[in-house]
N, C-alpha and C positions, 0 to 999 in steps of 0.2 A: 869663706867662713871657717873658723877653727872647729875641729872635731870635739875638743875638750874645753872646759872652762877652769883653767888652773890659775891664771893671773890676768888682771885687766890689761896688762901690757902686751898680752898675746893677741889682742883683738883690735880691730880698727874702730875709729869713732863711729863710722857709719853703721857697723854691725851692732855696736853697743847701744846706739840710739834707737835702732830697731827693737832691741830688747826693752827699752824704756816705753816705746810706743805699744808694744804687745802687753807690757805690764799694765799700762793704763786701761787697755781694752779688757784684760782679764779681771782687773779689780772692779771695773764697772759691771761686768757680767755677774760677778759674785754679789755685788751690791743689789743688783736687780733680781737675783735668784735665777739667772739664765744658765742652763747647763753649758759647760765648756770642756767636754771630755776629749781633749786633744790627744791624750795618751791612753785611750781605751785599751784595757787588757795588758798594758805594759808594766814591768816590774823594775823598780829602782832598788838596787842593793846598797845599803847604807852601813859603812864600816866606821865604828867609833873607837878610837884609842883615847880620846879626851871626853870627859863628861859634858853634858849639854842640856840646855832647856830649849832655847829658841831654835837652834839648828835642827834638833830632832823633830820638834813639834811642827815647825814650818815646812820641812821637807815631807814629813809623813802626811800631814793634812793636805799639803799641796798636791801630792801624788793622788790622794783619794779624790780631791776635787777635779783633777784632770782625768779621772776615770781609770787610774792605774793603782798599783799596789806598791807600798814601801816595805822593805824587809830590813829590820834592825839587826845588826850584827855587832856585838862587842868583840873587839879583836882578841881579848883574852879567852873568849869562848869559841874561837875558831882555831883552825890549824896554824894560822899566822902566829897565834900566841904560843905555839909549840915549836916555832922555828921554820915553818914551811916558807920557802922562798916566795917573795912577793910576785915574781913573774909567773910562778905556778898558780898562785891564788888568782891573779889577774886573768889568766887565760881560762881558768875553770869558770870563774864568775861571769866572764863575758859570754859563755855558752848557756848560762842560766838566766842572766838578767839583760835588760835592754839599756841600762845605764848604771853607773856606780858613783856614789857620793862618798867621800872620805873626809873624816875629821881626825887629824893626827898631829903628831909633833913635827917630824922631819918633812920638809917640802920634797925631799928626794923620794919619799914614798909615793906621793901622788904622781910625780914625774915617771917613776918606774911603772906604776900601774898604767899610765897613759901609753907608755912605750909598748907594753905587752898586751893591751886590751884593744879590741876592735869596736867596742861600744864606748859611748862618751863617758869621760871621767869629769866629775865636778869637785872642785876643792871646797870642802865645807869649812876648812880652817887648817892652816899649818902654822908653825912658829915663824915662817917667813911672811905669809900674807893671808888676807881674809877677803878675797874679792867679792863674794856674794854680799857681805855686809856693806862694803863701800858702794856697791851698786844700789843697794837699798837706801843708803844714806843720800846718794845723789838724786835718786828718784823722789825722795822726801823733800829735798831742796827744791826740785822742780815743782812739786805740788804747792809749796809755800811761797816760792819766789818766781814761779812761772817759767824759769829757765835756770840752768846751772852756770851759764856763761856770764862773763863780766861781773863776777863776784870775787871777793877776797876770802879765802878759807884759811883757818889756822888750826893747828894741832898742838895741844898743850899737854905735856906729860911724858910718858915713856915712849922711846923710839922703837916700838914693838911691831908686831905684824900689821896692826891697823895703821900705824904711821907709814910703814913701808907701802901699804896698799894705797894710801892717800897720795903718796909720792908717785906711784905708778899711774894713778888716775890723773894727777896734775899733768904729767908728761903726755899722757894719751889724749886727754880732753882739752888741754891747753889753758887751764885756769891758774891763777896765782895762789900759791900756798906758802904759808909761814909755819915752820915747825920749831917749837920751843921745847927743849929737853935739857936736863942737866948734862954737863960736859961728858960724863962717862956713860950716858944712856942714849946716844944718838941712834938713828935708824941704820939699817944695813948699808955698809959702804958701797957694795956693788949696786944696790938699788939706787942710791944717790948718784953714783957715777953714770949709770945708764940714763937716768933722768936728765942729768946735766948735758949729756951728749945729744939728747932730744930737744934741748933748748928750753927746759922747764923754767918757769918763773918761781924759783924756790929760794926761800930765805931760811937758813938754819941759824938758830940763836939760842942762847941760854937765858934769855930774858922773856918771860911770858907776857909782860906788858908790851914789849915791842911786837910780839906776834899778834896780840889781841887788838892793837890800835887800829881802828877803822875796819875791823874784820866784819864780814857779813855772816859768816858761819864759824862757830867755835865748836871744837870737838875734843873729846878726851876719852880715856879708858882707865881702868884700874892701874895702880902703880906696880902691883905684883900679879902677874898673870898666872894661869895654871902651870904648875911645875916650878914656880918661883916662890912658893909660900915660905920657904926657909929664909928668904931674903927680905921678908916683910918689914922688919924693924929697920934694917939698913936702908931700905928704899924709902921708908917714911922720912928718914933724916935727909936723904939726898933730894927728895922731891918737895921739901918745904918751899912754899911760895909758888908752886905749880898747880894750885887749886883754881878751878873755875868758880868764882864767887861773885857777889853783886858788885864789888869794887872793880874786879877785872872786867866784868860785863859792861860797866859804864864807859870803858875805853873803846869798846867796839862800836860799830855803826848803830844808829838809833833803833833800826828794825832788825838787828842781828838775831839769829836763831842759834840755839844750843843743842848739841847732839851728844849722845853717849851710846856705845854699842851694847852695854849691859852685859853681865850684872854690874851694878855700881856699888862702891863703898861710899855711901852717903856721908857727907861732911869730911871726906878724905880728899879724893881728886876732884870732887864737885860737891857743892853744898846742897842740902835738902831744899833750901830756899830757891835756888836756881832750878833744880830738877822739877820742882812743883810750880815754878813761876810761869808767867805768860809767854816768855820767849823760848821755853823748852818745847822741842818737837820730838822728844825722846821716844814717846810711846807710839807716835805715828811711824817713826823710824823702825821700831820693833815690829809693828804690824806689817810694814812693807817688805820685810824679809820674806814673808809668805808670797806676796804678789810678784816680787822680782824673781824669786827662785822658780816659781811656776813658769814665768816667761823664759828663764834660762833653760829649764828642763824641756819645755815645749820646743824651743829653738833647736836644741841639740837632738831630741829624741823623736819628734813628730815624724811620722812616715808619709 
């Protein structure tokens, strides 16, 4: 089992499925009000270079429910913000904390932390991938479809960190994935190449209708992510036609479900009608960030 949780592709199917099993157990315990203090007295250091709602709340609440403590650190208020080398920060934090979660821009930052830290490092989001979110997404699919296998998944929109993580997941778990993006906004080329080598069932297309046809799970994200706000108008033009709406949803399987990692720009990448509709499982998905991340933390940090 891996020491860190940086990318889904670093883990085996068997170990990821154990996380799903533990997630279900912890979620049931919380529902029953049964204590599950698996990380009693432990501290998770949380470094944020990007703003957050769900990531901060879910990790902080999760550590509390597991009997531990979460320490919020904005990078600008630490010595990292003044240029301290990452390897120095990593080695010092490892002597204070039992685990470290990082939400940042460059994926190289979490990799360098992992290289120099002897406590577990969890990727809370980078520009390359968002593994905790996709694990929560897949757990939500399991809840609604009883399994994640033998389903057709599609991603419609930007080839961003979420698209990359879905490709990693498809290669690891072995399910079929269609990714529809404008020609100049495809996912990371190295992620695609690695997935192809693993024999992934992956369709890359510029036609959202092709991706959505017969799909069991439809997924999207904002067209301009954090740090891309200056490109908003340009992206709005490029992504015309890449909206998940009722017309696109009619092309999917009759019992298809719709997901979005949030925050959403309603009536941009997804309509308000679909978000609030009966096929949306978006807020179940958001809740499951808490339960999945608790399982990840317990898997990595429990003594």
